[in-house]
C-alpha positions in Angstrom: 0.0 0.0 0.0 1.5 3.3 -1.1 0.6 4.9 2.2 0.5 8.7 1.6 -0.6 9.1 5.2 -0.8 11.8 7.9 2.4 11.8 10.0 3.3 13.5 13.3 4.1 16.8 11.6 0.7 16.7 9.8 -1.0 16.1 13.2 0.8 19.0 14.9 -0.2 21.3 12.0 -3.7 20.0 12.1 -4.0 21.1 15.7 -4.1 24.7 14.5 -7.3 24.1 12.7 -10.6 25.1 14.2 -12.2 21.7 13.8 -9.3 19.8 15.5 -10.6 20.4 19.0 -14.0 18.9 18.1 -12.6 16.0 16.1 -9.7 14.9 18.4 -12.1 13.1 20.8 -13.6 11.1 17.9 -10.1 10.1 16.8 -9.1 8.9 20.2 -12.4 7.1 20.6 -11.9 5.2 17.3 -8.3 4.4 18.2 -9.4 2.9 21.5 -12.0 0.8 19.7 -9.5 -0.4 17.2 -6.9 -1.3 19.8 -8.8 -3.5 22.3 -11.0 -6.6 21.8 -13.7 -5.6 24.3 -14.9 -2.3 25.7 -17.0 -2.1 28.9 -17.4 1.6 28.9 -16.4 4.3 26.5 -17.4 8.0 26.5 -15.7 10.7 24.6 -17.5 13.9 23.7 -16.9 15.3 20.3 -18.1 18.2 18.2 -20.2 20.6 20.3 -19.9 18.2 23.3 -16.3 19.3 23.9 -17.6 22.5 25.5 -19.2 20.6 28.4 -17.6 20.3 31.8 -16.1 17.0 33.0 -13.7 14.5 31.6 -13.0 14.7 27.9 -13.2 10.9 27.9 -13.6 7.9 30.1 -12.7 4.3 29.1 -13.0 1.0 30.8 -11.5 -2.1 29.2 -10.8 -5.5 30.8 -7.6 -5.9 28.9 -5.7 -2.9 27.6 -3.2 -2.4 24.8 -0.1 -0.4 24.1 -1.8 2.9 24.4 -5.0 2.0 26.4 -4.4 1.1 30.0 -6.2 -1.8 31.7 -9.4 -1.0 33.7 -10.7 2.5 34.2 -9.0 5.5 32.7 -9.8 9.2 32.5 -8.7 11.1 29.4 -7.9 14.8 28.9 -7.3 16.0 25.3 -5.8 19.2 24.0 -4.9 21.0 20.8 -3.4 24.0 22.6 0.2 25.0 21.6 1.2 25.0 25.3 1.0 21.3 25.6 2.7 21.1 29.1 0.7 23.9 30.5 -2.6 22.4 29.5 -1.5 19.0 30.8 -0.5 20.6 34.2 -3.9 22.3 34.5 -5.8 19.1 33.6 -3.8 17.0 36.0 -4.3 19.4 38.9 -8.0 19.8 38.2 -8.7 16.0 37.9 -6.5 15.1 40.9 -8.5 17.5 43.1 -11.8 16.2 41.7 -11.5 12.9 39.9 -15.2 12.1 40.0 -16.8 9.9 38.8 -13.5 8.0 39.0 -11.5 6.8 42.0 -8.0 8.1 41.3 -6.3 5.3 43.2 -8.0 2.7 40.9 -7.9 4.6 37.6 -5.3 5.9 35.1 -4.9 9.5 34.1 -4.2 9.9 30.3 -3.2 13.2 28.8 -3.3 13.5 25.0 -2.0 16.5 22.9 -2.1 16.8 19.2 1.1 18.9 19.5 4.6 17.7 19.6 5.8 17.6 23.2 9.4 16.6 23.7 9.3 15.9 27.5 5.9 14.1 27.7 7.3 10.9 29.0 9.4 12.6 31.8 6.3 14.6 32.7 4.2 11.4 33.1 6.9 9.8 35.2 7.0 12.7 37.6 3.3 12.7 38.0 3.3 8.9 38.4 5.7 9.2 41.4 3.2 11.4 43.2 1.1 8.2 43.7 -2.3 9.9 43.3 -3.3 7.8 40.3 -3.0 4.2 39.5 -1.0 5.2 36.4 -0.2 8.4 34.5 0.3 8.5 30.7 1.0 11.3 28.3 0.8 11.1 24.5 1.8 13.6 21.9 1.6 13.9 18.1 4.5 11.4 17.6 2.7 8.9 19.9 -0.6 9.4 17.9 1.4 8.8 14.7 2.6 5.4 16.0 -0.8 4.5 17.4 -2.4 5.2 14.1 0.0 2.9 12.3 -1.3 0.1 14.6 -4.9 0.9 13.6 -5.0 0.9 9.8 -8.7 1.6 9.4 -8.6 4.7 11.7 -5.3 5.7 10.1 -6.9 5.7 6.6 -10.0 7.7 7.9 -7.8 10.3 9.6 -5.4 10.6 6.7 -8.2 11.3 4.3 -9.7 13.7 6.8 -6.4 15.6 6.7 -6.5 15.7 2.9 -4.2 12.8 2.2 -5.2 9.9 -0.1 -3.6 6.6 0.7 -3.4 4.5 -2.5 -4.7 0.9 -2.4 -7.2 1.1 0.5 -9.9 3.3 2.0 -11.7 3.2 5.3 -15.4 2.4 5.5 -16.5 5.9 6.6 -14.8 7.5 3.6 -16.1 4.9 1.2 -19.7 5.5 2.3 -19.2 9.3 2.2 -17.9 9.1 -1.4 -20.5 6.5 -2.5 -23.6 8.1 -1.0 -22.4 11.6 -1.6 -22.0 11.2 -5.4 -25.7 11.9 -5.8 -28.1 14.7 -5.1 -29.8 14.2 -2.8 -27.3 12.1 -0.9 -28.3 8.4 -0.6 -29.4 7.1 2.7 -29.0 3.6 4.3 -32.8 3.0 4.3 -32.8 3.3 0.5 -30.0 0.7 0.1 -31.9 -1.7 2.4 -35.5 -0.9 1.2 -37.3 -4.1 2.2 -34.2 -6.3 2.2 -33.8 -6.6 6.0 -33.6 -10.4 6.0 -29.8 -10.5 5.7 -29.1 -7.9 8.3 -29.2 -10.2 11.4 -27.0 -12.7 9.5 -24.4 -10.0 8.9 -24.5 -8.9 12.5 -24.1 -12.5 13.6 -21.1 -12.9 11.3 -19.5 -9.7 12.7 -19.4 -11.5 16.1 -18.2 -14.8 14.9 -14.5 -14.3 14.7 -12.1 -14.6 11.7 -14.0 -16.0 8.7 -15.1 -15.2 5.2 -18.6 -14.0 4.2 -19.8 -13.5 0.6 -22.4 -10.8 -0.1 -23.8 -11.0 -3.6 -25.6 -8.1 -5.3 -25.8 -6.7 -8.8 -22.4 -5.0 -8.3 -19.6 -4.9 -5.8 -20.6 -1.3 -4.9 -24.1 -2.3 -4.0 -22.9 -5.2 -1.9 -20.5 -3.0 0.1 -23.2 -0.3 0.5 -25.6 -2.8 1.9 -23.0 -4.1 4.3 -22.4 -0.5 5.5 -26.2 0.1 5.7 -26.6 -3.0 7.9 -23.9 -1.6 10.3 -26.0 1.6 10.6 -28.7 -0.6 12.2 -26.4 -1.3 15.2 -26.0 1.0 18.2 -23.7 4.0 17.8 -20.9 2.4 19.8 -21.0 -0.8 17.9 -21.1 1.1 14.6 -17.9 3.0 15.5 -16.3 -0.2 16.6 -16.9 -1.8 13.2 -15.9 1.3 11.3 -12.6 1.4 13.3 -11.7 -2.1 12.1 -12.9 -2.2 8.5 -11.0 -1.4 5.3 -11.9 -1.6 1.6 -8.8 -2.9 -0.1 -8.3 -1.9 -3.7 -5.1 -3.8 -4.7 -3.0 -6.9 -3.8 -0.1 -4.9 -2.5 -2.2 -3.1 0.1 -3.8 -6.4 1.0 -0.5 -8.1 1.7 0.6 -5.3 3.9 -2.7 -5.1 5.8 -2.9 -8.8 6.6 0.3 -8.4 8.6 -1.4 -6.0 11.0 -1.5 -7.4 14.6 -4.9 -6.0 15.4 -7.9 -7.8 14.0 -9.4 -6.2 10.9 -12.4 -6.6 8.7 -11.1 -6.5 5.1 -13.2 -6.0 2.0 -11.3 -6.9 -1.2 -12.4 -5.3 -4.5 -9.5 -6.5 -6.6 -9.9 -9.6 -9.0 -7.2 -11.9 -7.5 -8.8 -14.2 -4.9 -5.8 -16.4 -4.4 -4.4 -14.1 -1.7 -7.6 -13.7 0.3 -7.6 -16.8 2.6 -4.3 -15.9 4.3 -6.1 -13.0 6.0 -8.3 -15.4 8.0 -5.2 -17.4 9.0 -3.7 -14.1 10.3 -6.9 -13.5 12.4 -8.8 -11.1 10.2 -12.4 -11.4 8.8 -13.1 -10.9 5.1 -16.3 -9.6 3.6 -16.3 -10.6 -0.1 -18.5 -8.5 -2.3 -19.8 -10.5 -5.3 -21.7 -9.6 -8.4 -24.3 -11.9 -10.0 -21.8 -13.4 -12.4 -19.5 -14.7 -9.7 -19.9 -18.1 -8.1 -21.0 -18.0 -4.5 -18.6 -18.9 -1.7 -19.4 -21.5 1.0 -21.0 -18.8 3.1 -22.8 -16.3 0.9 -25.8 -14.0 1.4 -27.7 -13.0 -1.7 -29.5 -9.7 -1.9 -32.9 -9.7 -3.5 -34.2 -6.8 -5.4 -35.3 -3.9 -3.2 -39.0 -3.3 -2.7 -40.5 -0.3 -4.4 -42.8 0.9 -1.6 -39.9 1.0 0.9 -37.7 2.6 -1.7 -40.3 5.2 -2.4 -40.6 6.0 1.3 -36.8 6.3 1.6 -36.7 8.7 -1.4 -39.4 10.8 0.3 -37.2 10.9 3.4 -34.4 12.2 1.2 -36.7 15.1 0.3 -38.2 14.0 -3.0 -41.8 13.9 -4.0 -44.4 12.1 -6.2 -44.4 11.2 -9.1 -40.6 11.3 -9.1 -40.3 9.0 -6.1 -42.5 6.4 -7.7 -40.5 6.4 -11.0 -37.2 6.4 -9.2 -38.3 3.5 -6.9 -39.2 1.5 -10.0 -35.8 2.2 -11.5 -34.0 1.3 -8.3 -35.8 -2.0 -8.2 -34.6 -2.7 -11.7 -31.0 -1.5 -11.2 -29.5 0.4 -8.2 -26.6 1.5 -10.5 -29.1 3.1 -12.9 -30.7 5.0 -10.0 -27.3 6.3 -8.9 -26.5 7.5 -12.4 -30.0 9.2 -12.6 -29.3 11.1 -9.4 -25.6 11.7 -9.9 -24.1 15.1 -9.4 -21.7 14.3 -12.3 -23.4 11.4 -14.2 -20.2 10.9 -16.1 -18.4 10.0 -12.9 -20.7 7.0 -12.3 -20.9 5.8 -15.8 -18.4 3.0 -16.5 -15.6 3.9 -19.0 -16.6 0.9 -21.2 -20.0 2.4 -21.9 -18.9 6.0 -22.7 -17.0 5.6 -25.9 -19.0 4.1 -28.7 -16.1 2.2 -30.2 -15.4 0.4 -26.9 -19.1 -0.1 -26.2 -19.7 -1.7 -29.6 -16.7 -4.1 -29.0 -18.6 -5.4 -26.0 -21.9 -6.1 -27.8 -21.1 -9.7 -28.7 -20.5 -10.4 -25.0 -23.6 -8.6 -24.0 -25.8 -10.6 -26.4 -24.1 -14.0 -25.7 -24.4 -13.5 -22.0 -21.9 -16.3 -21.2 -19.9 -19.0 -23.0 -17.2 -21.6 -22.5 -13.8 -20.1 -23.4 -12.4 -23.6 -24.1 -15.2 -24.8 -26.3 -14.2 -24.6 -30.0 -17.8 -24.5 -31.1 -18.6 -21.7 -28.7 -15.6 -19.8 -29.9 -16.7 -20.1 -33.5 -20.2 -19.0 -32.7 -19.0 -16.0 -30.7 -16.7 -15.1 -33.6 -19.7 -15.1 -36.0 -21.6 -12.9 -33.6 -18.7 -10.5 -33.3 -17.8 -10.5 -36.9 -14.1 -11.1 -36.1 -11.7 -13.9 -35.2 -12.0 -15.2 -31.6 -8.4 -14.3 -30.5 -9.0 -10.7 -31.6 -12.2 -10.6 -29.5 -10.5 -12.2 -26.6 -7.8 -9.6 -26.7 -10.5 -6.9 -26.4 -12.1 -8.6 -23.4 -9.2 -9.7 -21.3 -8.1 -6.2 -20.1 -11.6 -5.5 -18.8 -11.6 -8.7 -16.8 -8.8 -7.3 -14.7 -10.6 -4.1 -13.6 -12.8 -3.5 -10.6 -16.5 -4.1 -11.3 -15.8 -5.1 -15.0 -18.5 -5.5 -17.6 -17.5 -9.1 -18.2 -15.6 -11.7 -16.1 -13.6 -14.8 -16.9 -14.3 -17.3 -14.1 -12.4 -20.6 -14.5 -13.0 -20.9 -18.3 -16.4 -19.3 -18.5 -16.9 -15.8 -19.8 -20.0 -14.1 -18.3 -21.5 -10.6 -18.3 -21.2 -9.3 -14.7 -24.4 -7.3 -14.1 -26.6 -8.2 -17.0 -29.4 -5.7 -16.5 -27.2 -2.8 -15.8 -24.9 -3.7 -18.7 -28.0 -3.8 -21.0 -29.2 -0.4 -19.8 -25.8 1.0 -20.6 -25.0 -0.8 -23.9 -28.3 -1.7 -25.6 -28.6 1.7 -27.2 -25.7 0.7 -29.5 -27.5 -2.4 -30.8 -28.3 -1.9 -34.5 -30.4 -4.0 -36.8 -27.4 -5.7 -38.4 -26.0 -6.7 -34.9 -29.4 -8.0 -33.8 -29.8 -9.9 -37.1 -26.5 -11.7 -36.4 -27.8 -12.5 -32.9 -31.0 -13.8 -34.4 -29.1 -16.2 -36.6 -26.9 -17.4 -33.7 -29.9 -17.9 -31.3 -31.8 -19.9 -33.9 -28.7 -22.1 -34.6 -27.8 -22.7 -30.9 -31.2 -23.0 -29.3 -32.5 -24.9 -32.3 -30.0 -27.7 -31.7 -31.3 -31.1 -30.6 -29.6 -32.6 -27.5 -28.2 -36.0 -28.7 -28.8 -37.5 -25.2 -32.4 -38.0 -26.3 -31.2 -40.4 -29.0 -30.4 -42.8 -26.1 -32.9 -45.0 -24.2 -34.4 -43.3 -21.1 -32.3 -45.4 -18.7 -29.0 -44.6 -20.4 -29.4 -40.8 -20.7 -27.5 -40.2 -17.5 -24.5 -41.7 -19.3 -24.8 -39.3 -22.2 -21.3 -37.8 -21.6 -19.7 -41.2 -21.6 -21.4 -42.1 -24.9 -20.4 -38.7 -26.4 -24.0 -37.7 -26.7 -23.7 -34.0 -25.7 -24.7 -30.8 -27.5 -22.0 -29.1 -29.6 -22.6 -25.8 -27.9 -22.0 -25.4 -24.1 -24.9 -25.1 -21.6 -23.4 -21.7 -20.8 -23.9 -20.3 -24.3 -27.4 -21.8 -24.6 -28.5 -20.5 -21.3 -26.8 -17.1 -22.0 -28.7 -16.6 -25.2 -32.0 -17.6 -23.6 -31.4 -15.1 -20.8 -30.6 -12.4 -23.4 -34.0 -13.0 -25.1 -35.8 -12.6 -21.7 -33.7 -9.5 -20.9 -34.2 -7.7 -24.2 -38.0 -8.3 -23.8 -38.2 -7.0 -20.3 -36.1 -3.9 -21.2 -37.8 -3.6 -24.5 -37.4 0.2 -24.9 -33.6 0.2 -24.6 -32.9 -0.9 -28.2 -33.1 2.7 -29.5 -30.8 2.2 -32.5 -32.9 -0.6 -33.9 -36.0 -0.3 -36.1 -37.7 -2.8 -33.8 -38.2 -2.9 -30.0 -36.6 -5.5 -27.8 -40.0 -7.3 -27.4 -40.5 -7.4 -31.1 -37.1 -9.0 -31.6 -37.7 -11.5 -28.8 -41.2 -12.4 -30.2 -39.7 -13.0 -33.7 -36.8 -15.1 -32.5 -38.7 -17.2 -30.1 -41.4 -17.8 -32.7 -38.8 -19.0 -35.2 -37.3 -21.3 -32.6 -40.7 -23.0 -31.9 -41.4 -23.1 -35.7 -38.4 -25.5 -35.8 -40.0 -27.9 -33.4 -41.2 -31.0 -35.2 -41.0 -33.6 -32.5 -40.6 -34.0 -28.8 -36.8 -34.1 -28.9 -36.4 -30.4 -29.6 -38.9 -29.6 -26.9 -36.8 -31.8 -24.5 -33.6 -30.1 -25.6 -35.1 -26.7 -24.9 -36.5 -27.9 -21.5 -33.9 -26.1 -19.3 -34.4 -22.9 -21.1 -38.2 -22.9 -21.5 -38.9 -20.7 -18.5 -36.6 -18.0 -20.0 -38.2 -18.3 -23.5 -41.6 -18.1 -21.9 -40.6 -15.0 -20.1 -39.1 -13.5 -23.3 -42.2 -14.1 -25.4 -45.2 -15.2 -23.3 -47.9 -15.1 -26.0 -45.6 -16.9 -28.5 -44.7 -19.6 -26.0 -48.3 -20.2 -24.9 -49.4 -20.4 -28.5 -46.8 -23.0 -29.3 -47.8 -25.1 -26.3 -51.5 -24.8 -27.1 -50.8 -25.7 -30.7 -48.9 -28.9 -29.7 -51.5 -30.0 -27.1 -54.3 -29.6 -29.7 -52.7 -32.1 -32.0 -53.9 -35.7 -32.3 -50.7 -37.0 -30.8 -49.1 -34.1 -28.8 -45.3 -34.2 -28.7 -45.2 -32.6 -25.3 -46.6 -35.7 -23.6 -43.5 -37.6 -24.7 -41.5 -35.3 -22.3 -42.9 -37.2 -19.4 -40.2 -39.9 -19.2 -40.1 -40.5 -15.4 -42.3 -43.6 -15.5 -39.5 -46.0 -14.9 -38.0 -46.7 -11.4 -34.6 -45.2 -12.0 -33.0 -43.2 -9.2 -30.6 -41.5 -11.7 -33.4 -40.3 -13.9 -34.9 -36.8 -14.4 -37.5 -35.9 -16.9 -37.6 -33.0 -19.4 -41.2 -32.2 -18.7 -40.1 -30.2 -15.6 -38.9 -27.3 -17.8 -42.3 -27.1 -19.4 -44.1 -27.0 -16.0 -41.7 -24.4 -14.6 -42.2 -22.2 -17.7 -46.0 -22.3 -17.2 -45.5 -21.6 -13.4 -43.4 -18.5 -14.3 -46.1 -17.1 -16.6 -48.8 -17.8 -14.0 -47.3 -15.1 -11.7 -48.7 -12.6 -14.3 -52.4 -11.9 -14.1 -52.4 -11.4 -17.8 -51.0 -14.8 -18.5 -52.5 -16.8 -15.6 -55.6 -17.9 -17.5 -54.0 -19.5 -20.5 -51.1 -21.0 -18.4 -53.5 -22.6 -15.9 -55.7 -24.0 -18.7 -52.7 -25.5 -20.4 -51.5 -27.0 -17.1 -55.0 -28.5 -16.7 -54.8 -30.1 -20.1 -51.3 -31.5 -19.2 -52.7 -32.8 -16.0 -55.4 -34.7 -17.9 -52.8 -36.2 -20.3 -50.1 -36.8 -17.6 -49.1 -40.5 -17.8 -47.9 -40.3 -14.2 -44.4 -40.9 -12.9 -42.1 -40.9 -9.9 -41.3 -37.2 -9.8 -43.4 -34.8 -7.7 -43.2 -32.3 -10.5 -46.7 -32.9 -11.9 -49.0 -30.5 -13.7 -51.7 -30.9 -11.0 -49.2 -30.0 -8.3 -48.2 -26.9 -10.2 -51.9 -25.9 -10.5 -52.5 -26.5 -6.8 -49.5 -24.3 -5.8 -50.7 -21.6 -8.1 -54.3 -21.6 -6.7 -53.7 -22.2 -3.0 -56.3 -20.1 -1.2 -53.9 -19.2 1.6 -50.7 -18.9 -0.4 -51.3 -18.4 -4.1 -48.3 -18.3 -6.4 -49.7 -15.5 -8.6 -50.3 -11.8 -8.3 -53.8 -12.2 -9.7 -56.5 -11.2 -7.3 -59.1 -13.6 -5.8 -61.8 -12.6 -8.3 -59.5 -13.3 -11.3 -58.3 -16.7 -9.8 -61.9 -17.8 -9.2 -63.0 -16.9 -12.7 -60.1 -18.9 -14.2 -61.0 -21.8 -11.8 -64.5 -21.8 -13.3 -63.1 -22.0 -16.8 -61.0 -25.1 -15.8 -64.1 -26.6 -14.2 -65.9 -26.2 -17.5 -63.1 -27.4 -19.8 -61.4 -30.0 -17.6 -63.9 -31.1 -15.0 -61.9 -34.1 -13.7 -58.7 -32.1 -13.2 -60.7 -29.2 -11.7 -62.1 -31.6 -9.0 -58.6 -32.7 -8.1 -57.6 -29.0 -8.0 -60.4 -27.6 -5.8 -60.2 -30.3 -3.3 -56.5 -29.6 -2.7 -56.3 -25.8 -2.4 -58.3 -25.3 0.9 -56.5 -24.4 4.1 -55.6 -27.3 6.4 -53.8 -27.7 9.7 -50.9 -29.7 8.3 -50.6 -28.1 4.8 -47.2 -26.7 3.6 -46.9 -24.3 0.7 -44.1 -24.9 -1.8 -43.0 -22.0 -4.1 -43.4 -22.2 -7.9 -40.7 -21.2 -10.4 -40.2 -17.4 -10.6 -39.4 -15.0 -13.4 -35.8 -13.8 -13.7 -36.4 -10.4 -15.3 -40.1 -9.6 -15.6 -41.7 -7.6 -12.9 -44.4 -10.1 -12.1 -43.6 -11.1 -8.5 -45.2 -9.5 -5.4 -42.7 -7.2 -3.7 -43.9 -8.2 -0.3 -43.7 -11.7 1.1 -47.0 -13.4 0.3 -49.4 -12.9 3.2 -53.1 -13.2 2.5 -55.4 -11.5 5.0 -57.6 -13.9 7.0 -60.7 -12.3 5.6 -59.6 -13.1 2.0 -58.7 -16.7 2.9 -62.1 -17.1 4.5 -63.8 -15.7 1.4 -61.7 -17.9 -0.9 -62.5 -21.0 1.2 -66.3 -20.2 1.0 -66.1 -19.7 -2.8 -64.2 -23.0 -3.3 -66.6 -24.9 -1.0 -69.5 -23.5 -3.0 -67.9 -24.9 -6.2 -67.2 -28.2 -4.5 -70.9 -28.5 -3.6 -71.9 -27.7 -7.2 -69.6 -30.4 -8.6 -69.8 -33.2 -6.0 -73.2 -34.5 -7.2 -74.1 -37.9 -5.8 -70.8 -39.5 -6.4 -69.7 -41.5 -3.3 -66.0 -41.2 -4.0 -66.3 -37.4 -4.3 -68.4 -37.2 -1.1 -65.7 -39.2 0.7 -63.2 -36.5 -0.4 -65.4 -33.7 0.8 -66.1 -35.3 4.1 -62.4 -35.7 4.7 -62.0 -31.9 4.3 -64.6 -31.1 7.0 -62.1 -31.1 10.0 -60.2 -28.1 8.6 -63.0 -25.9 7.4 -64.4 -22.8 9.1 -67.8 -23.2 10.7 -69.8 -21.6 8.0 -68.3 -23.8 5.3 -68.7 -26.9 7.5 -72.4 -26.0 7.9 -72.8 -25.5 4.2 -71.5 -29.0 3.4 -73.5 -30.8 6.2 -76.7 -29.0 5.1 -76.2 -30.1 1.6 -75.5 -33.6 2.7 -78.6 -33.7 4.9 -80.8 -32.4 2.1 -79.8 -35.3 -0.2 -82.2 -38.2 -0.9 -79.8 -40.9 0.1 -82.3 -43.6 -0.7 -82.1 -42.6 -4.4 -78.4 -43.2 -4.5 -76.9 -46.5 -5.5 -76.0 -48.7 -2.5 -72.3 -48.5 -3.3 -72.3 -44.7 -3.1 -74.5 -44.7 0.1 -72.0 -47.1 1.7 -69.0 -44.9 0.8 -70.7 -41.8 2.3 -71.7 -43.8 5.4 -68.2 -45.1 6.0 -66.7 -41.7 5.5 -69.1 -40.1 8.1 -68.4 -43.0 10.5 -64.6 -42.5 10.2 -65.1 -38.8 10.9 -67.1 -39.3 14.0 -64.8 -42.1 15.3 -61.9 -39.8 15.0 -63.6 -37.0 17.0 -64.8 -39.5 19.7 -61.2 -40.8 20.0 -59.9 -37.3 20.8 -62.6 -35.7 22.9 -60.3 -33.0 24.4 -58.9 -31.7 21.1 -59.7 -28.1 20.1 -60.9 -29.3 16.7 -63.4 -31.9 18.0 -67.1 -31.6 17.1 -69.4 -30.3 19.8 
């Protein structure tokens, strides 16, 4: 670390400044916190508090350090040029009236920001008087040495004095620079904005001793800002303790120097080389590892969700902004925090990455932007990316490699996989350079790669897990295939960003996805697309739903051949899962719920059954659960779609309505979620009891309409009675009592009778249970 730091001369000169008197107590407080493991009591007045009577500072630590005495100590601080005179005055005053301390059991510490050549002799003379347990006197040279032992405080103080150490920055200065780059200044509540779930985990980690914690967000900056915001949720004393220990490290040289520090630090590396990181833990330090979405998670990694718009809107109001601006900015922040910062930047150019400013550089990154990710060692991937870039692969690689070495780069090379770091933010910055000819090349590549059949499906079902051994693998990597599918979903969700093209992003996505499905002539291509169907559905919902509807309407639907989990093979999966997940993704949208649910109902009717729990009927049940629906459609919309399913697929509808009512032992499992579309609820799903009750009543009403006189169906309804509210219970029993049982076939009467007998027997067996019948 090229430590252009404040030295003793700088400290002595700083003492002449007006603010030094108010800041010196904060400096000493932080030095104390950085120097000892545990503080029992710490009180140093700073700023306006220095004018108040009493000790300048009191500290109590069970185990001291080089500059902090054990036990209780009283501190007097000075910036006066007459260092000895001030020390004499303070010593005399506190010796006459040491309260609240007991002089015999406490240390007296005099600190001056001036150079004082005889401070040690002065302390020794006062010590011999025997009034105090110990007497210590520190001057600017001592502060200089003390600061060297507390790197985080040293960095903060050096920056405060106008120095700029190279290679590292303290957390206070980092936050001031990051939050202060916008107008208005960003606040911690905006960074958190509904993402409180990880804060207790961070606080727990801070108390756990030397270890590594990963924190993943869209960018490294956002991850670090969230970490700092979580510290602001601690008490003021704990905040200052963490700030006095934490350093953001910008290069390897500074890292190697800081890990040698004897005091325990919290280090945050923002340089690419991870190989040097683990030694810090061995040396007794903790490491907070900021990660972007492209980087693999560490063993212990917390992932940040998108912030919530309502909480973001309230935070923006706290910052002094008003509607409708707060609403629009909150929506932007949910999409990309980096985009919000650029929108509010005092100097937008300062927050805009260099790679997006110059058109020539930006255009050189477009192939990577469109590919998303690919295998650097795959010859086929290389050839494909070359066609997309319109140049030889080595030439493209030479362009990309330098960016991989920079902090928060647009693209990363991890192991042998290239990947765009923050896809949405990169799209917002670069999509304006996409022209028709570039997107036409992308179209051709997407059709070629995603239209490829996976040769594993040439093998018998029970041998597909050996596809690699048989050499039955796609010629393009899964990275490239997935990256292209992600690009289609991304360009559709940010449709208006393709400003240099004659078509919108959504129009391009619709066209490409339609051409992909036009290539489908049998189940094998459907199966090959299975892992990417959720993204393709997200990219072009109407096109995807149309393709599925068209196939299921055929005499022999290809999609039914995807259900290959009928054999008892523990190594087996089934490609039908991708189809179900795609329909689950679309069901989150009220606009697409109807068609998605009807198609799931058709699939449920045709389902040949299998060993996997991923079944169409299970997807439907999770979507329509009355107490935890996996859709943002309101109750009225859900019920109307339920009625359509009852009309078109009555058998499936019966299985559905009998499995979505509340029950004491029921557990809700989530469905697949969209990656880019804004279809998810921002709040955790929590349905009001009144709505659950209304939904239950509506479902019971439909049960009674559909149950008829079928004994098996009545058996199912009677089994539900235990968990139903009283009004729904009464509705079912009244319907049952009004039936002409004598008119029923004997087999149906017997089933109803046995069901009622089992119900009553269960209640008689547990007479003290809360749920027992009166």
